PDB file of N, CA, C and O in Angstrom:
ATOM      1  N   UNK A   1     107.942  -1.226  58.846  1.00  0.00           N
ATOM      2  CA  UNK A   1     109.212  -1.675  58.353  1.00  0.00           C
ATOM      3  C   UNK A   1     109.210  -1.809  56.838  1.00  0.00           C
ATOM      4  O   UNK A   1     110.221  -1.530  56.194  1.00  0.00           O
ATOM      5  N   UNK A   2     108.109  -2.226  56.268  1.00  0.00           N
ATOM      6  CA  UNK A   2     108.056  -2.408  54.816  1.00  0.00           C
ATOM      7  C   UNK A   2     108.314  -1.097  54.091  1.00  0.00           C
ATOM      8  O   UNK A   2     109.027  -1.074  53.087  1.00  0.00           O
ATOM      9  N   UNK A   3     107.745  -0.013  54.585  1.00  0.00           N
ATOM     10  CA  UNK A   3     107.965   1.291  53.964  1.00  0.00           C
ATOM     11  C   UNK A   3     109.432   1.685  54.064  1.00  0.00           C
ATOM     12  O   UNK A   3     110.006   2.194  53.101  1.00  0.00           O
ATOM     13  N   UNK A   4     110.033   1.457  55.208  1.00  0.00           N
ATOM     14  CA  UNK A   4     111.452   1.782  55.373  1.00  0.00           C
ATOM     15  C   UNK A   4     112.307   0.941  54.428  1.00  0.00           C
ATOM     16  O   UNK A   4     113.260   1.450  53.838  1.00  0.00           O
ATOM     17  N   UNK A   5     111.975  -0.334  54.283  1.00  0.00           N
ATOM     18  CA  UNK A   5     112.722  -1.193  53.367  1.00  0.00           C
ATOM     19  C   UNK A   5     112.579  -0.705  51.932  1.00  0.00           C
ATOM     20  O   UNK A   5     113.562  -0.659  51.193  1.00  0.00           O
ATOM     21  N   UNK A   6     111.366  -0.341  51.533  1.00  0.00           N
ATOM     22  CA  UNK A   6     111.149   0.150  50.167  1.00  0.00           C
ATOM     23  C   UNK A   6     111.920   1.444  49.931  1.00  0.00           C
ATOM     24  O   UNK A   6     112.540   1.612  48.880  1.00  0.00           O
ATOM     25  N   UNK A   7     111.887   2.356  50.896  1.00  0.00           N
ATOM     26  CA  UNK A   7     112.644   3.598  50.766  1.00  0.00           C
ATOM     27  C   UNK A   7     114.138   3.317  50.648  1.00  0.00           C
ATOM     28  O   UNK A   7     114.824   3.922  49.824  1.00  0.00           O
ATOM     29  N   UNK A   8     114.635   2.411  51.460  1.00  0.00           N
ATOM     30  CA  UNK A   8     116.075   2.119  51.440  1.00  0.00           C
ATOM     31  C   UNK A   8     116.517   1.494  50.127  1.00  0.00           C
ATOM     32  O   UNK A   8     117.689   1.577  49.759  1.00  0.00           O
ATOM     33  N   UNK A   9     115.582   0.870  49.420  1.00  0.00           N
ATOM     34  CA  UNK A   9     115.895   0.282  48.105  1.00  0.00           C
ATOM     35  C   UNK A   9     115.770   1.293  46.978  1.00  0.00           C
ATOM     36  O   UNK A   9     116.051   0.971  45.823  1.00  0.00           O
ATOM     37  N   UNK A  10     115.351   2.512  47.298  1.00  0.00           N
ATOM     38  CA  UNK A  10     115.205   3.530  46.269  1.00  0.00           C
ATOM     39  C   UNK A  10     113.935   3.392  45.452  1.00  0.00           C
ATOM     40  O   UNK A  10     113.877   3.823  44.301  1.00  0.00           O
ATOM     41  N   UNK A  11     112.918   2.791  46.050  1.00  0.00           N
ATOM     42  CA  UNK A  11     111.639   2.653  45.347  1.00  0.00           C
ATOM     43  C   UNK A  11     110.921   3.991  45.263  1.00  0.00           C
ATOM     44  O   UNK A  11     111.100   4.866  46.111  1.00  0.00           O
ATOM     45  N   UNK A  12     110.119   4.132  44.239  1.00  0.00           N
ATOM     46  CA  UNK A  12     109.221   5.283  44.135  1.00  0.00           C
ATOM     47  C   UNK A  12     107.988   4.930  44.953  1.00  0.00           C
ATOM     48  O   UNK A  12     107.377   3.884  44.738  1.00  0.00           O
ATOM     49  N   UNK A  13     107.623   5.791  45.882  1.00  0.00           N
ATOM     50  CA  UNK A  13     106.593   5.477  46.860  1.00  0.00           C
ATOM     51  C   UNK A  13     105.299   6.234  46.579  1.00  0.00           C
ATOM     52  O   UNK A  13     105.302   7.451  46.397  1.00  0.00           O
ATOM     53  N   UNK A  14     104.193   5.490  46.547  1.00  0.00           N
ATOM     54  CA  UNK A  14     102.849   6.049  46.564  1.00  0.00           C
ATOM     55  C   UNK A  14     102.190   5.408  47.775  1.00  0.00           C
ATOM     56  O   UNK A  14     102.046   4.188  47.844  1.00  0.00           O
ATOM     57  N   UNK A  15     101.791   6.241  48.728  1.00  0.00           N
ATOM     58  CA  UNK A  15     101.283   5.711  49.994  1.00  0.00           C
ATOM     59  C   UNK A  15     100.077   6.509  50.473  1.00  0.00           C
ATOM     60  O   UNK A  15      99.788   7.593  49.967  1.00  0.00           O
ATOM     61  N   UNK A  16      99.386   5.955  51.451  1.00  0.00           N
ATOM     62  CA  UNK A  16      98.193   6.629  51.973  1.00  0.00           C
ATOM     63  C   UNK A  16      98.588   7.783  52.886  1.00  0.00           C
ATOM     64  O   UNK A  16      99.548   7.697  53.651  1.00  0.00           O
ATOM     65  N   UNK A  17      97.843   8.834  52.787  1.00  0.00           N
ATOM     66  CA  UNK A  17      98.081  10.042  53.590  1.00  0.00           C
ATOM     67  C   UNK A  17      97.471   9.843  54.972  1.00  0.00           C
ATOM     68  O   UNK A  17      96.417  10.388  55.298  1.00  0.00           O
ATOM     69  N   UNK A  18      98.173   9.042  55.773  1.00  0.00           N
ATOM     70  CA  UNK A  18      97.742   8.757  57.139  1.00  0.00           C
ATOM     71  C   UNK A  18      98.896   9.080  58.083  1.00  0.00           C
ATOM     72  O   UNK A  18     100.055   9.133  57.673  1.00  0.00           O
ATOM     73  N   UNK A  19      98.563   9.293  59.341  1.00  0.00           N
ATOM     74  CA  UNK A  19      99.557   9.760  60.312  1.00  0.00           C
ATOM     75  C   UNK A  19     100.832   8.918  60.355  1.00  0.00           C
ATOM     76  O   UNK A  19     101.918   9.496  60.306  1.00  0.00           O
ATOM     77  N   UNK A  20     100.766   7.598  60.444  1.00  0.00           N
ATOM     78  CA  UNK A  20     102.020   6.836  60.529  1.00  0.00           C
ATOM     79  C   UNK A  20     102.886   6.971  59.280  1.00  0.00           C
ATOM     80  O   UNK A  20     104.114   6.965  59.367  1.00  0.00           O
ATOM     81  N   UNK A  21     102.250   7.092  58.130  1.00  0.00           N
ATOM     82  CA  UNK A  21     103.003   7.214  56.881  1.00  0.00           C
ATOM     83  C   UNK A  21     103.626   8.605  56.769  1.00  0.00           C
ATOM     84  O   UNK A  21     104.738   8.748  56.260  1.00  0.00           O
ATOM     85  N   UNK A  22     102.918   9.622  57.238  1.00  0.00           N
ATOM     86  CA  UNK A  22     103.444  10.996  57.178  1.00  0.00           C
ATOM     87  C   UNK A  22     104.706  11.159  58.021  1.00  0.00           C
ATOM     88  O   UNK A  22     105.464  12.109  57.820  1.00  0.00           O
ATOM     89  N   UNK A  23     104.938  10.247  58.959  1.00  0.00           N
ATOM     90  CA  UNK A  23     106.182  10.296  59.735  1.00  0.00           C
ATOM     91  C   UNK A  23     107.390  10.033  58.850  1.00  0.00           C
ATOM     92  O   UNK A  23     108.497  10.478  59.156  1.00  0.00           O
ATOM     93  N   UNK A  24     107.182   9.305  57.744  1.00  0.00           N
ATOM     94  CA  UNK A  24     108.291   8.930  56.869  1.00  0.00           C
ATOM     95  C   UNK A  24     108.282   9.665  55.528  1.00  0.00           C
ATOM     96  O   UNK A  24     109.342   9.992  54.995  1.00  0.00           O
ATOM     97  N   UNK A  25     107.108   9.921  54.989  1.00  0.00           N
ATOM     98  CA  UNK A  25     106.997  10.466  53.637  1.00  0.00           C
ATOM     99  C   UNK A  25     106.726  11.959  53.671  1.00  0.00           C
ATOM    100  O   UNK A  25     105.804  12.428  54.337  1.00  0.00           O
ATOM    101  N   UNK A  26     107.548  12.693  52.940  1.00  0.00           N
ATOM    102  CA  UNK A  26     107.343  14.125  52.715  1.00  0.00           C
ATOM    103  C   UNK A  26     106.890  14.266  51.267  1.00  0.00           C
ATOM    104  O   UNK A  26     107.681  14.046  50.349  1.00  0.00           O
ATOM    105  N   UNK A  27     105.620  14.632  51.048  1.00  0.00           N
ATOM    106  CA  UNK A  27     105.071  14.680  49.689  1.00  0.00           C
ATOM    107  C   UNK A  27     105.927  15.533  48.752  1.00  0.00           C
ATOM    108  O   UNK A  27     106.289  16.669  49.060  1.00  0.00           O
ATOM    109  N   UNK A  28     106.234  14.945  47.607  1.00  0.00           N
ATOM    110  CA  UNK A  28     107.032  15.644  46.614  1.00  0.00           C
ATOM    111  C   UNK A  28     108.522  15.610  46.892  1.00  0.00           C
ATOM    112  O   UNK A  28     109.321  15.955  46.021  1.00  0.00           O
ATOM    113  N   UNK A  29     108.906  15.203  48.079  1.00  0.00           N
ATOM    114  CA  UNK A  29     110.323  15.134  48.448  1.00  0.00           C
ATOM    115  C   UNK A  29     110.827  13.693  48.340  1.00  0.00           C
ATOM    116  O   UNK A  29     111.821  13.424  47.665  1.00  0.00           O
ATOM    117  N   UNK A  30     110.129  12.767  49.014  1.00  0.00           N
ATOM    118  CA  UNK A  30     110.559  11.370  48.963  1.00  0.00           C
ATOM    119  C   UNK A  30     109.412  10.401  48.677  1.00  0.00           C
ATOM    120  O   UNK A  30     109.550   9.192  48.860  1.00  0.00           O
ATOM    121  N   UNK A  31     108.295  10.937  48.231  1.00  0.00           N
ATOM    122  CA  UNK A  31     107.173  10.075  47.885  1.00  0.00           C
ATOM    123  C   UNK A  31     105.925  10.874  47.551  1.00  0.00           C
ATOM    124  O   UNK A  31     105.924  12.105  47.571  1.00  0.00           O
ATOM    125  N   UNK A  32     104.876  10.147  47.248  1.00  0.00           N
ATOM    126  CA  UNK A  32     103.578  10.736  46.918  1.00  0.00           C
ATOM    127  C   UNK A  32     102.565  10.199  47.916  1.00  0.00           C
ATOM    128  O   UNK A  32     102.508   8.994  48.158  1.00  0.00           O
ATOM    129  N   UNK A  33     101.768  11.084  48.492  1.00  0.00           N
ATOM    130  CA  UNK A  33     100.712  10.664  49.411  1.00  0.00           C
ATOM    131  C   UNK A  33      99.357  10.860  48.762  1.00  0.00           C
ATOM    132  O   UNK A  33      99.113  11.856  48.081  1.00  0.00           O
ATOM    133  N   UNK A  34      98.477   9.892  48.985  1.00  0.00           N
ATOM    134  CA  UNK A  34      97.124   9.942  48.434  1.00  0.00           C
ATOM    135  C   UNK A  34      96.113   9.778  49.553  1.00  0.00           C
ATOM    136  O   UNK A  34      96.339   9.051  50.520  1.00  0.00           O
ATOM    137  N   UNK A  35      94.999  10.467  49.401  1.00  0.00           N
ATOM    138  CA  UNK A  35      93.882  10.275  50.318  1.00  0.00           C
ATOM    139  C   UNK A  35      93.495   8.803  50.290  1.00  0.00           C
ATOM    140  O   UNK A  35      93.329   8.217  49.220  1.00  0.00           O
ATOM    141  N   UNK A  36      93.355   8.224  51.441  1.00  0.00           N
ATOM    142  CA  UNK A  36      93.101   6.789  51.557  1.00  0.00           C
ATOM    143  C   UNK A  36      91.896   6.336  50.731  1.00  0.00           C
ATOM    144  O   UNK A  36      91.914   5.249  50.154  1.00  0.00           O
ATOM    145  N   UNK A  37      90.849   7.166  50.671  1.00  0.00           N
ATOM    146  CA  UNK A  37      89.602   6.780  50.007  1.00  0.00           C
ATOM    147  C   UNK A  37      89.461   7.325  48.579  1.00  0.00           C
ATOM    148  O   UNK A  37      88.446   7.070  47.930  1.00  0.00           O
ATOM    149  N   UNK A  38      90.441   8.059  48.084  1.00  0.00           N
ATOM    150  CA  UNK A  38      90.343   8.682  46.770  1.00  0.00           C
ATOM    151  C   UNK A  38      91.022   7.796  45.711  1.00  0.00           C
ATOM    152  O   UNK A  38      92.206   7.953  45.411  1.00  0.00           O
ATOM    153  N   UNK A  39      90.254   6.884  45.169  1.00  0.00           N
ATOM    154  CA  UNK A  39      90.790   5.918  44.207  1.00  0.00           C
ATOM    155  C   UNK A  39      91.357   6.617  42.973  1.00  0.00           C
ATOM    156  O   UNK A  39      92.402   6.216  42.461  1.00  0.00           O
ATOM    157  N   UNK A  40      90.677   7.657  42.491  1.00  0.00           N
ATOM    158  CA  UNK A  40      91.175   8.375  41.312  1.00  0.00           C
ATOM    159  C   UNK A  40      92.551   8.978  41.566  1.00  0.00           C
ATOM    160  O   UNK A  40      93.406   8.962  40.680  1.00  0.00           O
ATOM    161  N   UNK A  41      92.774   9.506  42.757  1.00  0.00           N
ATOM    162  CA  UNK A  41      94.080  10.075  43.090  1.00  0.00           C
ATOM    163  C   UNK A  41      95.156   8.984  43.091  1.00  0.00           C
ATOM    164  O   UNK A  41      96.267   9.205  42.609  1.00  0.00           O
ATOM    165  N   UNK A  42      94.831   7.829  43.624  1.00  0.00           N
ATOM    166  CA  UNK A  42      95.768   6.704  43.616  1.00  0.00           C
ATOM    167  C   UNK A  42      96.124   6.315  42.185  1.00  0.00           C
ATOM    168  O   UNK A  42      97.295   6.164  41.838  1.00  0.00           O
ATOM    169  N   UNK A  43      95.086   6.157  41.363  1.00  0.00           N
ATOM    170  CA  UNK A  43      95.302   5.758  39.971  1.00  0.00           C
ATOM    171  C   UNK A  43      96.156   6.790  39.241  1.00  0.00           C
ATOM    172  O   UNK A  43      97.109   6.428  38.552  1.00  0.00           O
ATOM    173  N   UNK A  44      95.826   8.063  39.386  1.00  0.00           N
ATOM    174  CA  UNK A  44      96.586   9.124  38.709  1.00  0.00           C
ATOM    175  C   UNK A  44      98.044   9.131  39.150  1.00  0.00           C
ATOM    176  O   UNK A  44      98.948   9.269  38.325  1.00  0.00           O
ATOM    177  N   UNK A  45      98.268   8.984  40.440  1.00  0.00           N
ATOM    178  CA  UNK A  45      99.638   9.010  40.966  1.00  0.00           C
ATOM    179  C   UNK A  45     100.447   7.823  40.457  1.00  0.00           C
ATOM    180  O   UNK A  45     101.595   7.978  40.043  1.00  0.00           O
ATOM    181  N   UNK A  46      99.854   6.658  40.488  1.00  0.00           N
ATOM    182  CA  UNK A  46     100.562   5.455  40.034  1.00  0.00           C
ATOM    183  C   UNK A  46     100.812   5.514  38.536  1.00  0.00           C
ATOM    184  O   UNK A  46     101.895   5.153  38.075  1.00  0.00           O
ATOM    185  N   UNK A  47      99.819   5.966  37.767  1.00  0.00           N
ATOM    186  CA  UNK A  47     100.013   6.103  36.323  1.00  0.00           C
ATOM    187  C   UNK A  47     101.119   7.097  35.994  1.00  0.00           C
ATOM    188  O   UNK A  47     101.890   6.879  35.060  1.00  0.00           O
ATOM    189  N   UNK A  48     101.204   8.183  36.752  1.00  0.00           N
ATOM    190  CA  UNK A  48     102.263   9.170  36.526  1.00  0.00           C
ATOM    191  C   UNK A  48     103.638   8.550  36.709  1.00  0.00           C
ATOM    192  O   UNK A  48     104.537   8.757  35.894  1.00  0.00           O
ATOM    193  N   UNK A  49     103.796   7.798  37.772  1.00  0.00           N
ATOM    194  CA  UNK A  49     105.091   7.180  38.049  1.00  0.00           C
ATOM    195  C   UNK A  49     105.415   6.106  37.026  1.00  0.00           C
ATOM    196  O   UNK A  49     106.542   6.032  36.536  1.00  0.00           O
ATOM    197  N   UNK A  50     104.442   5.280  36.702  1.00  0.00           N
ATOM    198  CA  UNK A  50     104.693   4.220  35.724  1.00  0.00           C
ATOM    199  C   UNK A  50     104.937   4.787  34.323  1.00  0.00           C
ATOM    200  O   UNK A  50     105.703   4.220  33.544  1.00  0.00           O
ATOM    201  N   UNK A  51     104.286   5.901  34.012  1.00  0.00           N
ATOM    202  CA  UNK A  51     104.439   6.508  32.694  1.00  0.00           C
ATOM    203  C   UNK A  51     105.751   7.228  32.501  1.00  0.00           C
ATOM    204  O   UNK A  51     106.283   7.264  31.391  1.00  0.00           O
ATOM    205  N   UNK A  52     106.282   7.803  33.562  1.00  0.00           N
ATOM    206  CA  UNK A  52     107.547   8.562  33.484  1.00  0.00           C
ATOM    207  C   UNK A  52     108.356   8.355  34.755  1.00  0.00           C
ATOM    208  O   UNK A  52     108.531   9.290  35.536  1.00  0.00           O
ATOM    209  N   UNK A  53     108.848   7.150  34.970  1.00  0.00           N
ATOM    210  CA  UNK A  53     109.544   6.879  36.234  1.00  0.00           C
ATOM    211  C   UNK A  53     110.756   7.772  36.474  1.00  0.00           C
ATOM    212  O   UNK A  53     111.077   8.087  37.620  1.00  0.00           O
ATOM    213  N   UNK A  54     111.437   8.186  35.392  1.00  0.00           N
ATOM    214  CA  UNK A  54     112.633   9.025  35.553  1.00  0.00           C
ATOM    215  C   UNK A  54     112.299  10.372  36.190  1.00  0.00           C
ATOM    216  O   UNK A  54     113.164  10.981  36.820  1.00  0.00           O
ATOM    217  N   UNK A  55     111.064  10.847  36.039  1.00  0.00           N
ATOM    218  CA  UNK A  55     110.667  12.116  36.665  1.00  0.00           C
ATOM    219  C   UNK A  55     110.621  12.004  38.187  1.00  0.00           C
ATOM    220  O   UNK A  55     110.585  13.014  38.888  1.00  0.00           O
ATOM    221  N   UNK A  56     110.620  10.778  38.690  1.00  0.00           N
ATOM    222  CA  UNK A  56     110.530  10.558  40.127  1.00  0.00           C
ATOM    223  C   UNK A  56     111.837  10.018  40.706  1.00  0.00           C
ATOM    224  O   UNK A  56     111.874   9.555  41.846  1.00  0.00           O
ATOM    225  N   UNK A  57     112.903  10.081  39.915  1.00  0.00           N
ATOM    226  CA  UNK A  57     114.208   9.605  40.382  1.00  0.00           C
ATOM    227  C   UNK A  57     114.683  10.356  41.622  1.00  0.00           C
ATOM    228  O   UNK A  57     115.223   9.750  42.548  1.00  0.00           O
ATOM    229  N   UNK A  58     114.485  11.667  41.641  1.00  0.00           N
ATOM    230  CA  UNK A  58     114.947  12.461  42.793  1.00  0.00           C
ATOM    231  C   UNK A  58     114.216  12.040  44.067  1.00  0.00           C
ATOM    232  O   UNK A  58     114.827  11.941  45.131  1.00  0.00           O
ATOM    233  N   UNK A  59     112.912  11.792  43.961  1.00  0.00           N
ATOM    234  CA  UNK A  59     112.168  11.350  45.142  1.00  0.00           C
ATOM    235  C   UNK A  59     112.705  10.008  45.643  1.00  0.00           C
ATOM    236  O   UNK A  59     112.856   9.808  46.848  1.00  0.00           O
ATOM    237  N   UNK A  60     112.992   9.092  44.718  1.00  0.00           N
ATOM    238  CA  UNK A  60     113.532   7.792  45.103  1.00  0.00           C
ATOM    239  C   UNK A  60     114.889   7.966  45.800  1.00  0.00           C
ATOM    240  O   UNK A  60     115.141   7.341  46.830  1.00  0.00           O
ATOM    241  N   UNK A  61     115.744   8.797  45.248  1.00  0.00           N
ATOM    242  CA  UNK A  61     117.061   9.055  45.861  1.00  0.00           C
ATOM    243  C   UNK A  61     116.920   9.723  47.221  1.00  0.00           C
ATOM    244  O   UNK A  61     117.641   9.393  48.162  1.00  0.00           O
ATOM    245  N   UNK A  62     115.991  10.660  47.319  1.00  0.00           N
ATOM    246  CA  UNK A  62     115.772  11.347  48.599  1.00  0.00           C
ATOM    247  C   UNK A  62     115.280  10.381  49.667  1.00  0.00           C
ATOM    248  O   UNK A  62     115.663  10.491  50.832  1.00  0.00           O
ATOM    249  N   UNK A  63     114.438   9.439  49.276  1.00  0.00           N
ATOM    250  CA  UNK A  63     113.947   8.442  50.233  1.00  0.00           C
ATOM    251  C   UNK A  63     115.073   7.576  50.755  1.00  0.00           C
ATOM    252  O   UNK A  63     115.175   7.328  51.957  1.00  0.00           O
ATOM    253  N   UNK A  64     115.917   7.117  49.848  1.00  0.00           N
ATOM    254  CA  UNK A  64     117.053   6.300  50.268  1.00  0.00           C
ATOM    255  C   UNK A  64     117.995   7.089  51.170  1.00  0.00           C
ATOM    256  O   UNK A  64     118.458   6.581  52.191  1.00  0.00           O
ATOM    257  N   UNK A  65     118.275   8.328  50.789  1.00  0.00           N
ATOM    258  CA  UNK A  65     119.165   9.179  51.591  1.00  0.00           C
ATOM    259  C   UNK A  65     118.592   9.402  52.991  1.00  0.00           C
ATOM    260  O   UNK A  65     119.327   9.368  53.978  1.00  0.00           O
ATOM    261  N   UNK A  66     117.276   9.630  53.076  1.00  0.00           N
ATOM    262  CA  UNK A  66     116.647   9.851  54.377  1.00  0.00           C
ATOM    263  C   UNK A  66     116.824   8.631  55.285  1.00  0.00           C
ATOM    264  O   UNK A  66     117.127   8.776  56.469  1.00  0.00           O
ATOM    265  N   UNK A  67     116.639   7.449  54.738  1.00  0.00           N
ATOM    266  CA  UNK A  67     116.828   6.231  55.538  1.00  0.00           C
ATOM    267  C   UNK A  67     118.285   6.103  55.971  1.00  0.00           C
ATOM    268  O   UNK A  67     118.563   5.786  57.128  1.00  0.00           O
ATOM    269  N   UNK A  68     119.212   6.347  55.053  1.00  0.00           N
ATOM    270  CA  UNK A  68     120.635   6.260  55.398  1.00  0.00           C
ATOM    271  C   UNK A  68     120.994   7.242  56.508  1.00  0.00           C
ATOM    272  O   UNK A  68     121.730   6.902  57.435  1.00  0.00           O
ATOM    273  N   UNK A  69     120.468   8.465  56.408  1.00  0.00           N
ATOM    274  CA  UNK A  69     120.809   9.496  57.392  1.00  0.00           C
ATOM    275  C   UNK A  69     120.182   9.227  58.757  1.00  0.00           C
ATOM    276  O   UNK A  69     120.813   9.480  59.783  1.00  0.00           O
ATOM    277  N   UNK A  70     118.972   8.726  58.783  1.00  0.00           N
ATOM    278  CA  UNK A  70     118.278   8.531  60.061  1.00  0.00           C
ATOM    279  C   UNK A  70     118.503   7.169  60.692  1.00  0.00           C
ATOM    280  O   UNK A  70     118.534   7.054  61.917  1.00  0.00           O
ATOM    281  N   UNK A  71     118.659   6.137  59.878  1.00  0.00           N
ATOM    282  CA  UNK A  71     118.571   4.780  60.409  1.00  0.00           C
ATOM    283  C   UNK A  71     119.752   3.885  60.084  1.00  0.00           C
ATOM    284  O   UNK A  71     119.680   2.683  60.341  1.00  0.00           O
ATOM    285  N   UNK A  72     120.831   4.409  59.535  1.00  0.00           N
ATOM    286  CA  UNK A  72     121.989   3.567  59.235  1.00  0.00           C
ATOM    287  C   UNK A  72     122.626   3.091  60.536  1.00  0.00           C
ATOM    288  O   UNK A  72     122.424   3.691  61.592  1.00  0.00           O
ATOM    289  N   UNK A  73     123.385   2.024  60.453  1.00  0.00           N
ATOM    290  CA  UNK A  73     124.065   1.503  61.638  1.00  0.00           C
ATOM    291  C   UNK A  73     125.044   2.547  62.179  1.00  0.00           C
ATOM    292  O   UNK A  73     125.235   2.659  63.390  1.00  0.00           O
ATOM    293  N   UNK A  74     125.653   3.300  61.283  1.00  0.00           N
ATOM    294  CA  UNK A  74     126.585   4.345  61.729  1.00  0.00           C
ATOM    295  C   UNK A  74     125.857   5.392  62.576  1.00  0.00           C
ATOM    296  O   UNK A  74     126.360   5.824  63.613  1.00  0.00           O
ATOM    297  N   UNK A  75     124.660   5.795  62.119  1.00  0.00           N
ATOM    298  CA  UNK A  75     123.882   6.774  62.882  1.00  0.00           C
ATOM    299  C   UNK A  75     123.459   6.203  64.226  1.00  0.00           C
ATOM    300  O   UNK A  75     123.493   6.900  65.240  1.00  0.00           O
ATOM    301  N   UNK A  76     123.065   4.947  64.236  1.00  0.00           N
ATOM    302  CA  UNK A  76     122.649   4.312  65.483  1.00  0.00           C
ATOM    303  C   UNK A  76     123.804   4.268  66.480  1.00  0.00           C
ATOM    304  O   UNK A  76     123.615   4.550  67.664  1.00  0.00           O
ATOM    305  N   UNK A  77     124.987   3.920  66.012  1.00  0.00           N
ATOM    306  CA  UNK A  77     126.161   3.864  66.891  1.00  0.00           C
ATOM    307  C   UNK A  77     126.500   5.258  67.411  1.00  0.00           C
ATOM    308  O   UNK A  77     126.805   5.416  68.593  1.00  0.00           O
ATOM    309  N   UNK A  78     126.451   6.265  66.547  1.00  0.00           N
ATOM    310  CA  UNK A  78     126.730   7.629  66.997  1.00  0.00           C
ATOM    311  C   UNK A  78     125.736   8.069  68.075  1.00  0.00           C
ATOM    312  O   UNK A  78     126.126   8.691  69.063  1.00  0.00           O
ATOM    313  N   UNK A  79     124.469   7.751  67.889  1.00  0.00           N
ATOM    314  CA  UNK A  79     123.456   8.126  68.894  1.00  0.00           C
ATOM    315  C   UNK A  79     123.702   7.413  70.221  1.00  0.00           C
ATOM    316  O   UNK A  79     123.589   8.017  71.287  1.00  0.00           O
ATOM    317  N   UNK A  80     124.034   6.139  70.151  1.00  0.00           N
ATOM    318  CA  UNK A  80     124.294   5.391  71.375  1.00  0.00           C
ATOM    319  C   UNK A  80     125.526   5.951  72.068  1.00  0.00           C
ATOM    320  O   UNK A  80     125.516   6.149  73.283  1.00  0.00           O
ATOM    321  N   UNK A  81     126.583   6.206  71.313  1.00  0.00           N
ATOM    322  CA  UNK A  81     127.813   6.758  71.895  1.00  0.00           C
ATOM    323  C   UNK A  81     127.553   8.103  72.556  1.00  0.00           C
ATOM    324  O   UNK A  81     128.084   8.376  73.633  1.00  0.00           O
ATOM    325  N   UNK A  82     126.738   8.948  71.923  1.00  0.00           N
ATOM    326  CA  UNK A  82     126.465  10.261  72.509  1.00  0.00           C
ATOM    327  C   UNK A  82     125.681  10.128  73.817  1.00  0.00           C
ATOM    328  O   UNK A  82     125.824  10.958  74.714  1.00  0.00           O
ATOM    329  N   UNK A  83     124.865   9.097  73.924  1.00  0.00           N
ATOM    330  CA  UNK A  83     124.121   8.882  75.166  1.00  0.00           C
ATOM    331  C   UNK A  83     125.021   8.364  76.278  1.00  0.00           C
ATOM    332  O   UNK A  83     124.797   8.657  77.453  1.00  0.00           O
ATOM    333  N   UNK A  84     126.032   7.599  75.909  1.00  0.00           N
ATOM    334  CA  UNK A  84     126.921   7.007  76.897  1.00  0.00           C
ATOM    335  C   UNK A  84     127.998   7.972  77.384  1.00  0.00           C
ATOM    336  O   UNK A  84     128.538   7.794  78.476  1.00  0.00           O
ATOM    337  N   UNK A  85     128.310   8.977  76.596  1.00  0.00           N
ATOM    338  CA  UNK A  85     129.382   9.899  76.976  1.00  0.00           C
ATOM    339  C   UNK A  85     128.924  10.969  77.902  1.00  0.00           C
ATOM    340  O   UNK A  85     129.719  11.818  78.307  1.00  0.00           O
TER     341      UNK A  85
END
């Protein structure tokens, strides 16, 4: 839930490249994935975002859009209605 909340707020995401996270994050599209044990990769990714956050604006917007499209109340109601009809 925390990842979904961060995405919905338009945060720039740096996360571990693990199966549950890959369900939400598309590298370069809505976030950055790092090898869990590669500290240098984590540092480089975070420094890149902190150094030039505007370069990652599209990823932040894409993350928010993905949450809106998949998990908004409107989408949930449409899915429920389609199941009931």
